[in-house]
VEXDREN-2710 file (C-alpha; in Angstrom, 1 decimal):
% VEXDREN-2710
k/r/px/py/pz
1/MET/25.6/-46.3/-43.0
2/LYS/27.5/-49.4/-44.0
3/LEU/28.0/-50.0/-47.7
4/HIS/28.1/-53.7/-47.3
5/LYS/25.0/-55.2/-48.8
6/ILE/23.4/-58.5/-47.6
7/ILE/22.6/-60.6/-50.6
8/LEU/19.8/-62.7/-49.4
9/MET/20.0/-65.6/-51.9
10/THR/23.7/-66.1/-51.3
11/SER/23.2/-66.1/-47.6
12/LEU/20.4/-68.7/-47.8
13/ILE/22.4/-71.0/-50.0
14/SER/25.4/-70.7/-47.7
15/LEU/23.4/-71.3/-44.6
16/MET/21.7/-74.4/-46.2
17/ALA/25.1/-75.8/-47.0
18/ILE/26.3/-75.2/-43.5
19/SER/23.2/-76.6/-41.9
20/THR/23.7/-79.8/-43.8
21/ALA/27.4/-80.0/-42.8
22/PHE/26.4/-79.5/-39.1
23/ALA/23.6/-82.1/-39.1
24/GLY/26.0/-84.5/-37.2
25/GLY/25.9/-82.8/-33.8
26/ASN/25.6/-79.7/-31.7
27/LYS/28.3/-78.8/-29.2
28/GLU/26.0/-76.6/-27.2
29/ALA/24.0/-79.7/-26.4
30/GLU/27.2/-81.6/-25.6
31/ALA/28.2/-78.8/-23.1
32/THR/24.8/-78.8/-21.5
33/ALA/25.0/-82.6/-21.0
34/GLY/28.4/-82.1/-19.2
35/LYS/30.5/-83.3/-22.1
36/VAL/33.4/-81.0/-23.2
37/PRO/33.3/-80.5/-27.0
38/ASP/36.0/-82.2/-29.0
39/THR/35.6/-80.1/-32.2
40/VAL/36.1/-76.5/-33.1
41/ARG/34.4/-75.2/-36.2
42/LEU/35.5/-71.9/-37.9
43/ASN/35.7/-70.3/-41.3
44/ILE/38.0/-68.7/-43.8
45/ALA/36.9/-66.3/-46.5
46/SER/38.9/-67.6/-49.5
47/GLU/39.4/-70.9/-51.2
48/PRO/42.9/-72.4/-50.6
49/ASP/45.1/-71.4/-53.5
50/SER/47.3/-74.6/-53.0
51/LEU/47.6/-77.2/-50.3
52/ASP/51.3/-77.3/-51.0
53/PRO/53.0/-74.8/-48.7
54/TRP/55.8/-74.1/-51.2
55/LEU/53.2/-73.0/-53.8
56/SER/50.6/-71.2/-51.6
57/ALA/50.6/-67.4/-51.5
58/ALA/47.2/-66.7/-49.8
59/SER/47.2/-65.6/-46.2
60/ASP/44.0/-67.5/-45.3
61/THR/45.7/-70.7/-46.5
62/SER/48.9/-70.2/-44.6
63/ALA/47.0/-69.2/-41.5
64/ILE/45.4/-72.6/-41.1
65/PHE/48.1/-74.8/-42.6
66/GLY/50.7/-73.6/-40.1
67/ASN/49.0/-76.2/-37.9
68/VAL/50.1/-79.0/-40.4
69/PHE/53.5/-77.8/-41.5
70/GLU/56.5/-76.7/-39.4
71/GLY/59.9/-75.2/-39.8
72/LEU/63.2/-75.4/-38.0
73/LEU/62.0/-72.5/-35.8
74/SER/58.6/-71.0/-35.0
75/PHE/57.5/-67.6/-33.6
76/ASP/55.4/-66.5/-30.7
77/GLU/52.9/-63.6/-30.3
78/GLY/55.7/-61.1/-29.8
79/GLY/57.5/-62.3/-33.0
80/ASN/60.2/-64.0/-31.0
81/LEU/61.8/-67.0/-32.6
82/ASN/61.6/-70.3/-30.7
83/PRO/62.8/-73.9/-31.4
84/GLN/60.5/-76.1/-33.3
85/ILE/61.8/-79.0/-35.4
86/SER/65.3/-78.0/-34.3
87/LYS/66.0/-78.0/-30.6
88/SER/68.8/-75.4/-30.9
89/TYR/71.1/-73.7/-33.4
90/THR/74.5/-71.9/-33.5
91/VAL/75.8/-69.1/-35.8
92/SER/79.5/-68.8/-36.6
93/ASP/81.4/-65.6/-35.6
94/ASP/81.4/-64.4/-39.2
95/GLY/77.7/-64.8/-39.5
96/LEU/78.0/-67.2/-42.5
97/VAL/77.4/-70.7/-41.0
98/TYR/74.1/-71.7/-39.3
99/THR/74.1/-75.1/-37.7
100/PHE/70.8/-76.5/-36.6
101/TYR/70.5/-79.4/-34.1
102/LEU/67.3/-81.3/-34.8
103/ARG/65.0/-83.1/-32.4
104/ASP/65.2/-86.9/-32.7
105/ASP/61.5/-87.5/-31.8
106/VAL/59.8/-85.8/-34.8
107/TYR/57.7/-87.8/-37.2
108/PHE/55.8/-86.9/-40.3
109/HIS/52.1/-87.6/-40.3
110/ASN/52.7/-90.7/-42.5
111/GLY/54.9/-92.2/-39.8
112/THR/58.3/-91.3/-41.4
113/HIS/61.0/-90.3/-39.0
114/LEU/62.3/-86.8/-39.8
115/THR/66.0/-86.4/-40.2
116/SER/68.4/-83.9/-41.7
117/SER/67.9/-85.5/-45.2
118/ASP/64.3/-84.2/-45.1
119/VAL/65.5/-80.7/-44.3
120/LEU/68.1/-80.8/-47.1
121/TYR/65.5/-82.0/-49.5
122/SER/63.2/-79.2/-48.5
123/TYR/65.8/-76.5/-49.1
124/LEU/67.1/-78.0/-52.3
125/SER/63.6/-78.2/-53.6
126/LEU/63.5/-74.4/-53.6
127/ASP/66.5/-74.2/-55.8
128/ASP/66.3/-73.4/-59.5
129/SER/68.1/-75.2/-62.3
130/ASP/71.5/-73.5/-61.9
131/GLY/71.7/-74.3/-58.2
132/THR/71.0/-70.8/-57.0
133/THR/68.5/-70.8/-54.2
134/TYR/65.3/-69.1/-55.6
135/LYS/63.9/-68.2/-52.2
136/PHE/67.2/-67.6/-50.4
137/PRO/69.8/-66.2/-52.9
138/SER/72.3/-65.7/-50.1
139/ILE/72.7/-69.5/-49.5
140/ASP/76.0/-70.9/-50.7
141/LYS/75.4/-74.5/-49.7
142/CYS/73.3/-76.8/-47.4
143/GLU/74.8/-79.9/-45.8
144/VAL/73.7/-82.9/-43.8
145/ILE/76.3/-83.3/-41.0
146/ASP/74.6/-86.3/-39.5
147/ASP/71.0/-87.5/-39.0
148/TYR/70.1/-84.7/-36.6
149/THR/72.6/-81.9/-37.6
150/PHE/71.9/-79.7/-40.6
151/GLN/74.1/-76.8/-41.7
152/ILE/73.6/-73.8/-44.0
153/THR/76.5/-71.7/-45.3
154/LEU/75.7/-68.2/-46.7
155/LYS/77.6/-66.4/-49.5
156/SER/77.6/-63.3/-47.3
157/ALA/76.3/-62.4/-43.9
158/GLN/72.6/-61.6/-44.0
159/SER/71.1/-60.3/-40.7
160/SER/67.5/-61.2/-41.7
161/PHE/68.3/-64.7/-42.9
162/LEU/67.3/-66.5/-39.7
163/ILE/63.8/-65.1/-39.7
164/SER/62.9/-65.9/-43.3
165/ALA/64.8/-69.2/-43.8
166/ALA/64.2/-70.9/-40.5
167/LEU/60.5/-70.6/-41.0
168/THR/60.6/-72.6/-44.3
169/LYS/58.2/-75.5/-44.0
170/ILE/60.0/-78.9/-43.9
171/LEU/58.4/-81.6/-46.0
172/PRO/59.2/-85.4/-46.2
173/GLU/61.9/-86.3/-48.7
174/ASP/60.6/-87.3/-52.2
175/TYR/56.9/-87.1/-51.1
176/SER/55.1/-85.7/-54.2
177/ASP/51.4/-85.5/-53.1
178/GLU/51.5/-82.3/-51.0
179/ALA/49.0/-80.6/-53.3
180/THR/46.4/-83.3/-52.8
181/HIS/47.2/-84.8/-49.4
182/PRO/49.6/-82.6/-47.5
183/ILE/52.0/-84.3/-45.0
184/GLY/53.8/-82.3/-42.3
185/THR/55.0/-82.7/-38.7
186/GLY/52.6/-80.3/-37.0
187/PRO/50.1/-80.8/-34.2
188/TYR/47.2/-81.4/-36.7
189/LYS/46.9/-83.7/-39.6
190/PHE/45.1/-82.9/-42.8
191/VAL/42.0/-85.1/-43.3
192/SER/40.1/-83.8/-46.3
193/TYR/39.3/-80.8/-48.5
194/THR/36.0/-80.4/-50.3
195/PRO/36.4/-77.4/-52.7
196/SER/34.0/-74.5/-51.9
197/GLN/32.9/-76.2/-48.7
198/GLU/35.3/-77.2/-46.0
199/LEU/38.7/-78.5/-44.8
200/VAL/38.9/-81.0/-42.0
201/PHE/41.8/-81.6/-39.6
202/VAL/42.4/-84.0/-36.8
203/ARG/44.8/-83.8/-33.9
204/ASN/48.2/-85.5/-34.3
205/ASP/48.1/-87.8/-31.3
206/ASP/51.8/-88.6/-31.7
207/TYR/52.8/-84.9/-31.7
208/TYR/56.2/-84.6/-30.1
209/ASP/55.9/-81.2/-28.3
210/GLU/54.2/-81.8/-24.9
211/ASP/54.1/-78.1/-24.1
212/ASN/52.1/-77.3/-27.3
213/TYR/50.0/-80.5/-27.4
214/PRO/46.5/-79.7/-28.7
215/SER/43.5/-79.9/-26.4
216/ILE/40.9/-80.1/-29.2
217/LYS/40.7/-83.2/-31.3
218/ASN/38.9/-82.1/-34.5
219/VAL/38.9/-78.8/-36.4
220/GLU/36.5/-78.1/-39.3
221/VAL/37.2/-75.0/-41.4
222/TYR/34.3/-73.9/-43.6
223/ILE/34.9/-71.7/-46.7
224/MET/32.4/-68.9/-46.2
225/SER/32.9/-65.6/-47.9
226/ASP/29.5/-64.0/-47.3
227/SER/29.7/-62.1/-44.0
228/SER/26.0/-62.3/-43.2
229/SER/26.2/-66.1/-43.5
230/VAL/29.2/-66.1/-41.1
231/VAL/27.3/-64.0/-38.6
232/ALA/24.2/-66.2/-38.8
233/ALA/26.3/-69.4/-38.4
234/LEU/28.1/-68.0/-35.4
235/GLN/24.8/-66.8/-33.7
236/SER/23.2/-70.2/-34.2
237/GLY/26.2/-72.1/-32.9
238/GLN/26.9/-73.7/-36.2
239/ILE/30.5/-72.3/-36.0
240/ASP/32.3/-71.5/-32.8
241/ILE/34.7/-68.7/-33.8
242/ALA/35.0/-66.2/-36.6
243/ASP/36.5/-63.0/-37.7
244/ILE/33.7/-60.4/-37.6
245/SER/33.3/-56.9/-39.0
246/SER/33.4/-54.0/-36.6
247/ASN/29.7/-53.2/-37.2
248/ASN/28.8/-56.6/-35.8
249/VAL/30.6/-56.2/-32.5
250/ASP/27.5/-55.0/-30.5
251/MET/25.5/-58.1/-31.4
252/PHE/28.2/-60.4/-29.9
253/LYS/29.7/-58.5/-27.0
254/ASN/27.2/-59.7/-24.4
255/ASN/27.0/-63.5/-24.9
256/TYR/30.2/-64.1/-26.7
257/THR/33.9/-63.4/-26.2
258/VAL/35.0/-60.6/-28.5
259/ILE/38.7/-59.7/-28.8
260/SER/40.7/-57.5/-31.2
261/GLY/44.3/-57.0/-32.1
262/VAL/46.3/-55.0/-34.6
263/ARG/46.9/-57.0/-37.8
264/ASN/50.1/-56.9/-39.8
265/LEU/48.3/-55.9/-42.9
266/VAL/48.1/-52.9/-45.3
267/SER/44.8/-52.2/-47.1
268/LEU/45.6/-50.3/-50.3
269/LEU/44.6/-49.3/-53.8
270/VAL/47.3/-51.0/-55.9
271/PHE/48.3/-49.4/-59.1
272/ASN/49.7/-51.3/-62.1
273/ASN/52.6/-48.9/-62.6
274/ASP/53.1/-50.1/-66.2
275/VAL/49.6/-49.2/-67.4
276/LYS/48.4/-45.8/-68.6
277/PRO/47.5/-43.5/-67.1
278/LEU/48.9/-44.9/-63.8
279/ASP/52.5/-44.9/-65.3
280/ASP/52.3/-41.1/-64.7
281/VAL/53.4/-40.2/-61.1
282/ARG/51.2/-37.1/-61.2
283/VAL/48.1/-39.3/-61.8
284/ARG/49.1/-41.6/-59.0
285/LYS/49.7/-38.7/-56.6
286/ALA/46.3/-37.2/-57.6
287/ILE/44.5/-40.5/-56.8
288/THR/46.3/-40.8/-53.5
289/MET/45.3/-37.3/-52.5
290/ALA/41.7/-37.8/-53.6
291/ILE/41.2/-40.8/-51.2
292/ASN/39.9/-39.9/-47.8
293/LYS/41.3/-42.5/-45.5
294/GLU/39.0/-41.6/-42.7
295/ASP/36.0/-42.3/-44.9
296/VAL/37.3/-45.9/-45.3
297/ILE/38.2/-46.3/-41.7
298/GLY/34.8/-45.1/-40.5
299/GLY/32.6/-46.4/-43.3
300/VAL/34.2/-49.9/-43.6
301/PHE/35.9/-50.6/-40.3
302/ASP/33.9/-48.5/-37.9
303/GLY/37.1/-47.0/-36.5
304/TYR/38.9/-50.4/-36.0
305/ALA/41.8/-49.4/-38.2
306/GLU/44.5/-46.8/-38.4
307/PRO/45.6/-44.8/-41.5
308/VAL/48.9/-45.7/-43.2
309/TYR/51.1/-43.9/-45.7
310/SER/53.7/-46.7/-46.2
311/ASN/54.1/-50.1/-47.7
312/LEU/54.9/-51.4/-44.2
313/SER/52.4/-52.0/-41.5
314/PRO/52.6/-49.9/-38.3
315/VAL/52.9/-53.2/-36.4
316/PHE/56.7/-52.8/-37.0
317/LYS/56.9/-49.9/-34.5
318/ASP/60.6/-49.4/-34.8
319/THR/60.8/-49.7/-38.6
320/TYR/57.6/-48.0/-39.7
321/ASN/58.4/-44.5/-41.1
322/SER/55.9/-42.2/-39.3
323/ASP/57.6/-39.1/-40.7
324/ILE/55.9/-39.7/-44.1
325/GLU/52.4/-39.5/-42.6
326/GLY/50.4/-36.8/-44.2
327/MET/52.7/-36.6/-47.3
328/TYR/49.6/-36.7/-49.4
329/SER/46.8/-35.4/-47.2
330/TYR/43.2/-35.5/-48.5
331/ASP/43.1/-32.6/-50.9
332/VAL/40.5/-32.6/-53.7
333/GLU/41.6/-29.3/-55.3
334/GLY/45.3/-30.4/-55.2
335/ALA/44.3/-33.7/-56.9
336/LYS/42.4/-31.8/-59.6
337/LYS/45.4/-29.6/-60.2
338/LEU/47.7/-32.6/-60.6
339/LEU/45.3/-34.3/-63.0
340/SER/45.2/-31.1/-65.2
341/GLU/49.0/-31.0/-65.3
342/ALA/49.0/-34.6/-66.4
343/GLY/46.6/-33.9/-69.2
344/TYR/43.4/-35.1/-67.6
345/PRO/41.5/-31.9/-66.6
346/ASN/38.2/-33.8/-66.9
347/GLY/39.4/-37.0/-65.3
348/PHE/39.2/-40.4/-66.9
349/ASP/37.7/-43.9/-66.5
350/LEU/39.6/-46.3/-64.2
351/GLU/38.9/-50.0/-63.7
352/VAL/39.5/-51.6/-60.3
353/THR/39.4/-55.4/-59.9
354/VAL/38.2/-56.5/-56.5
355/PRO/38.0/-60.1/-55.1
356/GLY/34.3/-60.4/-54.3
357/ASN/34.8/-62.8/-51.4
358/TYR/36.3/-60.1/-49.2
359/TRP/33.5/-57.7/-48.3
360/GLN/36.1/-55.2/-46.9
361/HIS/37.7/-54.7/-50.3
362/VAL/34.3/-54.4/-52.0
363/ASP/33.1/-51.8/-49.5
364/THR/36.4/-50.0/-49.7
365/SER/36.1/-49.9/-53.5
366/GLN/32.7/-48.3/-53.2
367/ILE/34.0/-45.5/-50.9
368/VAL/37.0/-44.9/-53.1
369/GLN/34.6/-44.7/-56.1
370/GLN/32.8/-41.9/-54.3
371/ASN/36.0/-40.1/-53.4
372/LEU/37.5/-40.3/-56.9
373/ALA/34.3/-39.1/-58.5
374/LYS/34.9/-35.7/-56.8
375/VAL/38.0/-35.2/-59.0
376/GLY/36.4/-36.5/-62.2
377/ILE/37.7/-40.1/-62.1
378/LYS/35.0/-42.6/-62.8
379/LEU/36.0/-45.8/-61.0
380/ASN/34.5/-48.9/-62.6
381/ILE/34.4/-51.8/-60.1
382/LYS/35.0/-55.2/-61.5
383/THR/34.2/-57.9/-58.9
384/VAL/35.8/-61.3/-59.5
385/GLU/36.2/-64.6/-57.8
386/TRP/39.3/-65.2/-55.7
387/GLY/40.8/-67.7/-58.1
388/THR/40.3/-65.3/-61.0
389/TRP/41.9/-62.5/-58.9
390/LEU/44.9/-64.6/-58.2
391/ASP/45.3/-65.6/-61.9
392/ASP/44.7/-62.3/-63.5
393/VAL/46.0/-59.8/-61.0
394/TYR/48.5/-61.5/-58.7
395/TYR/50.1/-63.9/-61.1
396/GLY/49.1/-62.6/-64.5
397/ARG/49.4/-58.8/-63.8
398/ASN/46.6/-58.3/-66.3
399/TYR/44.8/-55.5/-64.6
400/THR/44.8/-51.7/-64.1
401/SER/44.2/-51.3/-60.4
402/THR/43.0/-53.4/-57.5
403/ILE/42.0/-53.1/-53.9
404/ILE/43.4/-55.7/-51.6
405/GLY/45.0/-56.2/-48.2
406/ILE/48.6/-57.3/-48.3
407/ASP/49.6/-59.3/-45.2
408/GLY/53.1/-58.6/-43.8
409/LYS/55.6/-61.2/-42.8
410/LEU/57.6/-61.7/-39.6
411/ASP/60.5/-59.9/-41.1
412/PRO/59.9/-56.3/-42.5
413/TYR/62.2/-57.2/-45.4
414/GLU/59.7/-59.7/-46.7
415/SER/57.1/-56.8/-47.0
416/LEU/59.5/-54.3/-48.5
417/VAL/61.3/-56.5/-50.9
418/ARG/58.1/-57.1/-53.0
419/TYR/58.4/-53.6/-54.3
420/THR/61.9/-54.1/-55.8
421/THR/62.3/-54.2/-59.5
422/GLY/61.7/-57.6/-61.0
423/TYR/60.8/-59.3/-57.8
424/HIS/58.4/-62.2/-58.5
425/ASN/55.7/-60.9/-56.2
426/ASN/55.9/-57.3/-57.4
427/PHE/52.5/-57.5/-59.0
428/MET/52.2/-53.7/-58.9
429/ASN/55.1/-53.5/-61.3
430/TYR/56.7/-50.7/-59.2
431/SER/60.3/-49.9/-60.1
432/ASN/62.8/-47.4/-58.6
433/SER/66.5/-47.9/-58.7
434/LYS/67.1/-45.9/-55.5
435/TYR/64.6/-48.1/-53.7
436/ASP/66.3/-51.2/-55.0
437/GLU/69.7/-50.0/-53.7
438/LEU/68.3/-49.2/-50.3
439/ILE/66.7/-52.7/-49.9
440/ASN/69.8/-54.4/-51.2
441/GLU/72.0/-52.5/-48.8
442/ALA/69.8/-53.3/-45.9
443/VAL/70.3/-57.1/-46.4
444/ASN/73.8/-57.0/-44.8
445/ALA/73.4/-53.9/-42.7
446/SER/73.5/-53.8/-38.9
447/SER/70.2/-53.7/-37.1
448/GLU/70.4/-49.9/-36.5
449/ASP/71.4/-49.1/-40.0
450/LYS/68.8/-51.5/-41.4
451/ILE/66.0/-49.5/-39.7
452/GLU/67.2/-46.3/-41.3
453/LEU/67.5/-47.8/-44.7
454/TYR/64.0/-49.3/-44.4
455/LYS/62.6/-46.0/-43.4
456/GLU/64.2/-44.2/-46.4
457/ALA/62.9/-46.9/-48.7
458/GLN/59.4/-46.3/-47.5
459/LYS/59.8/-42.6/-48.2
460/VAL/60.8/-43.4/-51.8
461/VAL/57.7/-45.4/-52.5
462/ALA/55.5/-42.8/-50.8
463/GLU/57.1/-40.0/-52.9
464/ASP/56.4/-42.0/-56.0
465/ALA/52.9/-42.9/-54.9
466/GLY/53.7/-46.4/-55.9
467/CYS/50.4/-47.4/-54.5
468/ALA/47.7/-45.6/-52.5
469/PHE/48.1/-46.9/-49.0
470/ILE/44.9/-46.5/-47.0
471/CYS/44.8/-48.2/-43.6
472/SER/45.8/-51.1/-41.4
473/PRO/42.7/-52.8/-40.0
474/SER/42.4/-54.6/-36.7
475/ASN/41.4/-58.2/-36.4
476/ILE/38.2/-58.7/-34.5
477/VAL/37.3/-62.2/-33.4
478/ALA/34.1/-63.4/-31.8
479/MET/33.8/-66.8/-30.2
480/ARG/31.5/-68.8/-28.0
481/SER/32.0/-67.9/-24.4
482/ASP/33.4/-71.3/-23.3
483/LEU/36.1/-71.3/-26.0
484/LYS/39.4/-69.9/-24.9
485/GLY/43.0/-69.4/-25.9
486/TYR/42.8/-67.5/-29.2
487/LYS/46.0/-65.6/-29.9
488/PHE/47.0/-62.8/-32.2
489/TYR/50.4/-63.0/-34.0
490/PRO/52.4/-60.5/-36.0
491/VAL/51.7/-62.7/-39.0
492/TYR/48.1/-63.9/-39.6
493/THR/47.9/-67.2/-37.9
494/ILE/45.1/-69.3/-36.5
495/ASN/46.8/-71.5/-33.9
496/PHE/44.5/-74.5/-33.3
497/SER/46.7/-75.8/-30.5
498/SER/46.1/-72.8/-28.2
499/LEU/42.3/-73.3/-28.3
500/TYR/40.5/-75.1/-25.5
501/TYR/37.1/-75.4/-24.0
502/GLU/36.5/-74.5/-20.4
503/GLU/35.1/-77.5/-18.4
END
C-alpha cells in the first residue's frame, strides 16, 4: 500500500487555481475543431530558486530554463557534445588552449547581437575578487580574439574541462536584470513568472538554429507540488504532460502516451557528518545497514528504480563502481551491534528534514522511519517548504539529516567533486583526505585512469558511509496522445523544442 496520502483540501485549492488559469481555452476542443494546438502546459514541483542561471541550483529550474539560456556547446540524449552558440572549436596539442569559433547569427532576446565580448563577460562574471575563476579554477585567462573568436587558456590540462565549462550559460554583457527578467539566446523567451503559480514562455521566432526551431509557440509551466492535483489536471486536459508516480501508470497507459527512462539521480539519506551522533562512522554504517532499499523501491517507486550504493548514478555505466554493491547489506542485527559499539544500545532520536513539495522524499522518509525503528532509532520527520529547505539545509547546513534526490551532471566529476572537503556544495560536510586526493588526481588523468580513480573514490565514500545511498529512480512521463517528441537526457532537461502535436 502506498504511503503517499492525498490531502483533499490542498488538492482542491490547487485545482481551483489551475482551473482559473485554464479558463482561456481548451486544446482538446481545438484539436476536435481541426486546429493544431499552439500551447503546451506542464508542471514542475518546486518554486524556482532563482531566474538567474548563475545563481540557480535547483534541478527543476535548470530543466526548464535550458530553453532560455545557451552555452558554447550543448548535449544530446546520449550525452554527446554538439555546437550551440559556437559553430566549432579547436584544442591545442598540449590541451591548454581552447579556441571557440562563434556563430555570427545569434541574438539575445532583447535584440542584442551576441559576440565574443558577451562570452568573455560571462566567464569573467564567475571570477572572484583575486581573479581566480570560482567555477573553473583551472582557467588561466580568457581572451577575445575577434568578434566571433573566443579563447580560453588553462593553467594545466584538464580532461573534463570541455564538458563543464562549455555548458556555461552565456548572458548579455552588463545586463543586470537576469533575476527578474532573464535574457538568453535560446529557442524560447521568458515572458512572466507568478510566484507559487506559473511561468510563461513564448517561442523565439528569430531563433537562429533551423534544425532545432520549435514547433510549439507557447509553453506554460505550473508550479504544482501535490501529486493528486497533477494527476487530476492531466486527466482533465488542463495540463498536457507531467511526471507521474509509478502507481499512477495504469490509469494513463490506455488513453495517454506513457514513457520512462533512467534518471541521472541518486535518492539518499544525507548525513550532516559534523553533527553528533552522525560524526561517528559506526552510527552512519548502522543507519545504512538498517535501511531496506527494496522497501523504498517497492513502496515508493513501485519497482521503477534500482538500488545504489554509491554517490554516483548508475547512468554512468563505465564509471559507476558496481563492486561496492552490497557493502552494507540490509542487516538489522548488524546495525544494532554497531550502535551498541558506538554507545547507543537503545538507539536515539534523529531528526530528518524533508522538502514537503516532493512526495517521493516524504514517502521515503516514512519508510526509512519504519526501518530505523527496528534498531531503536526514532526518526522524527520535519517537513518544510522548498525555500526553507534550500536556506536551512543546502545553503545554511543547519540540519541533522535530510532525504533528497541529488541530480547528476553531464560529467561524473561534477557529481563526485561535491563530496570533497570544503567544496561549496558539500552540504553533507563530508571530509576524507584520501577522497580529496583521488578526485584531484582525476582532474588531469587520462580517460582510462580517470575511471579507476573515480571508482576508488566511490569506494572511499561507501566505506565511510558518508551518506546512506538508497536508489536511482526512473523518470515516468505521461502526456496526451497527440503530443510527441519528449526526450530523456543524462541531465534532467525538459526540451520544449522537441515537442510537437500530431496533425
